[in-house]
N, C-alpha and C positions, 0 to 999 in steps of 0.2 A: 526456338524455345530451349532454355537451359535444361539439361538432363539432370534429374536428381540422382544422388548416389544410392547404392544398394540398401544402406541402413535406413535412409529416409523412405524409400519405397516400401521396405518391409514394415516400417512403423505405421504406415498408412493403410496397410492391408487390413480389411475387415472393418474399416470405419466408413460409414456412409456420410459423406460430407454434406448431404442435404437433410439428414435426419436430425431431429431434436431428441437427444437421449435423456433419460432420467438421470438425476445427479449421481446416484450410487453407481449406476452402470458406467457413466462417463468417467468417474474417478477410477474405477477398475480398469477401463481402457487406457487411461493415462498411465497408471502404475505399470501395467503390463508392457507398455511400449517405451518406457524410460530405460534406454539401454546405454546411456553415456557412462563413462568411467568415474563420474562423480555423482554426488547426491543432488539430483536436479531439483530446482525449485518448481513447485506447482503454482501456476499463475492463472488469474481470472481476468477476463476482459468483459466489460459491460458497455453496450452501446445504448446511450440514453437519448431520449427525445428532447434535448435542450440545445440552445445555442449559447455557449459560454461567452460570446462576445457581448452579450447583454448581462449587466450586473445582477439582474433579478433572476438569471438562469444559471448562475455559477453554482457548482456542486463541489463541496469540499467538506472534510471532516476527519475524524480519527476513530478507529475501532480497536478494541483490545481482543485479539483472537483467543478463544478459550484454550487452545493448545499451543500457543506461541507460533513463531514463524520458522523456528529451526535455525535461525541465523543469529549470530552474536553481533549486536549493534554497538558501534563505537559512538559514544555520546559526548558532545562538547557542551559546556555550559558557560555562558557569559554572566559573570557575577563578581561581586566584590565582598571583602570582609567576611562576616559571619556566614553569608549565603554561599560564598565560595568554599568555605570550610565545610558547610553542610553538603554541598555538591560532591566534594571529594570523598566525604564519609559515605555518601550514598552510592559511590561507585562510578562517578563520571570519569571518563577517560582523559578529557582535556578540560581545564578550567582556566579562565582568565578574563581580562577586561581589555584595556588598550593593547596589551601585548598580544592577546589572541586576535584582535582585529588586524593588527599588523601582520601576523602569521597568515591569516586568511587572504589579506590583500596581496601578499607575496606568492599566493598560489599553494600554500601548504595547508591543504584540507585533508587531514588524516582522521576524519570522523564521518559517520553516516547520518546522525541526527543532531539537531541543534536546539538548545533550550536557552532562554534568557530571562533574567528578572526584569520587571517593567522599567526600573530606573536605568537599565543599560540599553534600552531600545534606541534612544537617540544616537548612541554610539554604534550599535549594531545596524542601524538604518543605513549607514554608509556602505554596508556590504550587500545591499539589495541586488546589484548587478552581478555579483559573484554567487551568492547563495540562492537568489530567486530562480534562475534558470535550472538549478539543480533540485528545486523543490525543498530546500532546506531552510528557508527563511523562517525564523520564529514567528508564530502567529497566535494571538490569544484565542482565536476561534477553535484551534485544535489543541489547546492546552500547552503550547510550547513557550508562551510568555506568561510566567507565573512566579509567585513568591514561594509556592510549594514545590521547590526543586526536587525534593526527595521523591514525591509521588510521580513527578514527570519523568525522572530518571528511571525509576522502577518500571513505569509504563513503557518507556522506550526500549528498555532492555528485556522486558518480559513478554513482548509480543504485540505492542501497539503498532498499528499500521495507519499511516496517513494516506488519504486519497484526495485527488483533485482532478476534475474533468479536464481533458485536453481539448484543443481547438475543434477537433472532429466530433466532439461529444462522447468520447470514450473514457471510461475510468478503468484503470488496470492496476494490479498489485500482486505481489507474491503472498500466498496464503498457506505456505508450509513446504515440506520436502516430500519427495516421492517415497522416502523411507518411513514416513508417518503411516500408522494404521489407516485404512480406508475410512473408518468411522470418524477418526479425528480430522481428516481432511474435509469430510462432509460437514462436520460441525464448524470448522473454520470458514469454509466457503459460505455456509448459510449465515454466519455471523457478519461476514463482510458484506454480502448482498443485502442483508436487512439494514445495515448501517447506511448503505448507499440509498436504499429505498426511503428510509426515514429522513434522509437529507434532501428530499425532493424540494426544489426551490419554488417560491410562490409564482414565479413567472413561467413555470413549465406548463404547457398546454398539451392536451391529447395524451397519447400513450407515453409513459415516462421511461420504462425499461423495454427497449426494443429487442435486444438480443443479448445472450450470455454465452460465453465460450470459456473452456478451460484448456490448459495445455501444460506440458512440462518444458523446461528450458530448451531442450533439443528435440522435443517430440511434436507430434501433430496436434492441431487444435481439434477439440470436440465440442460441437454445439449442444447446449443444454436447454431443456424445457424449463422456462422460468418458474412455472408453478411448482416444480419439484425442488426449487432452491429457496424461494421466499416463504417466510412464515405467513400466517393468515393476516396479521396486522400489516406486514410489509406488502403483501399482495394487494391489500386495499389501497395502499399508496400508489401501487403500479397501475 
């Protein structure tokens, strides 16, 4: 078995890996053990009782975190004419149509989020094999295929987080930075978990949210008691 380094062993000290911590305590543990030389991202992982191989058990959506993500998102917009001008005015980092498609096909993906107007989707559809695996394909269900490009850009830059369940039934995302105040991280985590709970698909049977854990980029994972994360309405979905 591989030996963990001194920093990793020290970060795990005092954490009971079998215990479910209250959310506030878990956040404090994460903050105390984030010792990297950069501002680590706080991440949440939720294990769901779904099988995403079935269309009626797919979980996806978007949530606007109340305190932002702490990360500057580079946003690309596929649009023409007046909508392209609107996108530039709203702060989009990259705007284009056929020219942008060619850039992406050539492997030049210098953005984190992607938005498209509906009329450009036949063109953007060609990029499914490139953007799809990266989770960046525009989709009307999460508000990234829209004529209201201004609101979409502001959402992407202001703290909106997209989520989509993976094959193993896990949803994960970054929900802030360890430099955030603990109460702001708690608010962000609760907002994200509630959004996932409310996105419960019709085909999900039995217990929906099985486990929740949080961690920092380089730190240990801490298991969290779901009842301390979910609002009353979301807990009812659970």
